[in-house]
C-alpha positions as CSV (number, residue, x, y, z in Angstrom):
1,M,16.6,50.2,-1.5
2,S,14.0,48.7,-4.0
3,Q,11.5,50.6,-5.2
4,E,8.3,49.6,-5.8
5,N,6.2,50.0,-9.3
6,E,2.5,50.1,-8.6
7,T,1.1,48.9,-11.3
8,D,-1.6,46.1,-11.9
9,T,-0.4,45.0,-8.5
10,G,-0.4,48.0,-6.1
11,P,-3.8,50.0,-5.3
12,R,-6.0,50.7,-8.3
13,E,-5.4,55.0,-8.4
14,S,-6.1,56.7,-11.2
15,D,-4.1,60.4,-11.3
16,Q,-5.4,63.1,-13.9
17,W,-3.3,66.6,-14.2
18,W,-5.4,69.8,-13.9
19,L,-3.8,73.0,-14.6
20,A,-4.7,77.0,-14.4
21,A,-2.5,80.2,-15.9
22,L,-1.8,82.6,-14.0
23,P,0.2,85.7,-15.5
24,R,3.7,84.2,-16.3
25,M,2.9,81.2,-13.7
26,L,1.3,77.9,-14.5
27,V,-0.4,75.9,-11.4
28,W,-0.8,72.1,-11.4
29,S,-3.2,70.1,-9.2
30,R,-3.5,66.7,-9.0
31,L,-6.9,64.9,-9.2
32,R,-6.5,60.7,-7.5
33,V,-9.5,59.0,-8.0
34,L,-9.0,55.9,-4.9
35,D,-10.8,52.5,-5.6
36,S,-13.3,53.1,-3.1
37,G,-14.7,56.1,-5.6
38,V,-13.1,59.2,-2.9
39,A,-11.4,61.6,-5.1
40,E,-8.1,63.4,-3.7
41,V,-7.0,66.9,-4.9
42,F,-3.3,67.7,-4.0
43,D,-3.1,71.4,-4.5
44,C,-0.5,73.5,-5.2
45,D,-0.1,74.5,-1.7
46,G,0.6,70.8,-0.6
47,R,-2.7,70.2,1.0
48,I,-4.9,67.2,0.0
49,N,-8.7,68.0,0.0
50,I,-11.1,65.2,0.0
51,Y,-14.1,64.6,-2.2
52,E,-16.9,62.3,-2.1
53,S,-16.7,61.5,-5.8
54,E,-14.6,62.3,-9.0
55,D,-17.6,64.5,-10.5
56,I,-17.4,66.7,-7.0
57,A,-13.4,66.9,-7.3
58,R,-14.0,67.8,-11.1
59,S,-16.4,70.5,-10.4
60,A,-13.8,71.7,-7.6
61,L,-11.3,72.4,-10.0
62,M,-13.2,73.7,-12.7
63,D,-15.0,76.1,-10.2
64,A,-11.7,77.4,-9.3
65,E,-10.8,77.7,-13.1
66,F,-8.6,74.8,-13.9
67,R,-8.4,72.7,-16.9
68,A,-8.1,68.9,-17.1
69,L,-4.7,68.3,-19.1
70,D,-5.7,65.4,-20.8
71,G,-9.0,67.3,-21.9
72,M,-6.8,70.1,-23.8
73,D,-6.1,70.7,-27.0
74,A,-3.6,72.7,-29.2
75,D,-6.2,75.5,-29.5
76,D,-7.0,75.5,-25.6
77,A,-3.3,75.5,-24.7
78,E,-2.7,78.4,-27.4
79,A,-5.5,80.6,-26.0
80,W,-3.8,80.4,-22.5
81,G,-0.5,81.5,-24.5
82,L,0.6,77.9,-23.7
83,D,2.4,75.3,-25.9
84,L,0.4,72.1,-25.5
85,E,3.8,70.2,-26.4
86,E,5.7,71.6,-24.3
87,I,3.8,71.0,-20.8
88,E,4.7,68.4,-18.9
89,P,3.1,67.2,-15.3
90,P,5.8,67.8,-12.5
91,R,7.1,65.0,-11.3
92,A,8.7,64.1,-7.7
93,E,9.4,60.8,-5.3
94,D,7.1,61.9,-3.0
95,D,4.1,64.6,-2.1
96,D,6.6,66.9,-0.1
97,S,8.9,67.2,-3.0
98,L,6.3,67.6,-5.6
99,R,4.4,70.4,-3.8
100,E,7.5,72.7,-4.6
101,L,7.0,71.8,-8.4
102,M,3.2,72.8,-8.6
103,M,3.7,76.1,-9.2
104,Q,6.2,77.1,-12.5
105,P,7.0,80.1,-14.3
106,L,5.8,80.5,-17.7
107,K,8.6,81.4,-20.5
108,N,8.1,84.6,-21.7
109,P,7.2,84.3,-25.7
110,L,9.8,86.5,-26.7
111,T,12.6,85.6,-25.3
112,G,11.9,82.1,-24.2
113,E,13.5,82.5,-20.7
114,D,11.4,82.4,-17.5
115,R,9.9,85.1,-16.2
């Protein structure tokens, strides 16, 4: 079974990870911009929402109170009760498996355990 690595030879897609913090839960969304300029947002329910442009997709994510992971600094993360160094987007072989990982429990700051 071979694995294809989509680097410069594959489709030029740009993935950006966005997150929102709920009480005791971290919710992820993946923004993917295709070569055509169309943007796809893969949400925590496993749906792919299509937007005409990256700007429109970003606006929709911000309206839903998501923040771009790559634009977050330590102060932003601390305001949400998060440690920026411990935040890592979910990874999976395919979108079906990824959907299960798009909502992650946050650690209790007092015990360090999931709550």
